[in-house]
C-alpha positions, 0 to 999 in steps of 0.5 A: 038730915033734920034730926038735930036731937039725935044725929051728931054729924052726917057724912054723905057718901055717893054721887054729886047730887047726893052730896049737894042735897045733904049740904044744902038741906041738912040742919045737922053738921055735915062733913062734905065728901066732895068730888074728885076732879084730880090732876096730874102735872108733868113738869119740864124736868119730869122722868117721862118713863115714870110719868107715863107709868104713873099716869096709867096707874092714876087713871086706869087702876080703878077709874071709877074712884075719887082719887083717879086722875081726870085731867093731865097737864103737860109742860110744853117742853116735853109735850112732843116727846111725852104725849105720843108715848103716854097716849099709846099706853093709855089707849091700850087700856081703853082710855078716851082722850079729850085734849086742847088744840096742841094736844090734838095736833100731837095725838091723832084721834084725840077729841077736842076738849070743851071748857066743861071737860076741865071741870068734870069728874068722869069716873070712867076711862076718859082723860082730859089732856092740856099742854101748858106753858109753865108751872104757873099755868098748871097751878092756876088751872088746877086751883081753878078747876080742881075739887081740892081732892088730890093732885100730883106733879112729876118732876126732878126739880125740887123747887118746882115740887115745893112750889107746887106743894105749897100753892096747890089748894088740895087736901093731898099733893103727891110728888112723883107718885100716883094720886091713887095713894090718897086713901085712909088705909094707905095713910095708916088711918085704918078703915076709911070713913070718907075723904073730906074736901073741906077744911073744918074740921076733917080734911082728906082721908078720914079714920076714927080719929077724925070723928072724935071731939073734945071734952074738957074735964077740969079738977080744982080745989076752989080756984076762981078766975081773977 
């Protein structure tokens, strides 16, 4: 971490404590591969069957990876119809649910969520669930609790999809698709070196191109700058 004369850049791959140690102590440049506290928001106009299938995929296909969802937000207008249905599918996969007060009323045996649950990357079959009053509340919650990795909205409202995409401050935003697609291979980058949650210079899944830098070579015939 201190060998500036030998090391061009460090890319920490591992748990939060490793990443934090490198970021806090390195004297060489660092590309921070952050945690993945990813969200799925089910909008009022969502196709609920598709939303349930995407939720199960995003949580259960590989729960130990950084692009699996850790929190699901559900608009109040569809919560009563959607939550019991998706809870049955998730529980059949062994998912433990931790919910807000309204979620606990709609899904029996759901554990009450704490404030810490909204900011936790479980990397396990645990999902925090919250009923929200509006798209605005969902966006605010995500931008407050997210690690800027991957977020998804399920909606049939183009305006809602565009607003979500524009206002969410994460490196990947999905509309009607699973967050599990946030991957260098899926993005056509070849072998994935890491996923950067920062903005300079690499952001999102990284391939070889993200590890290259510039070198300017200028040929002249005696030109001088006036």
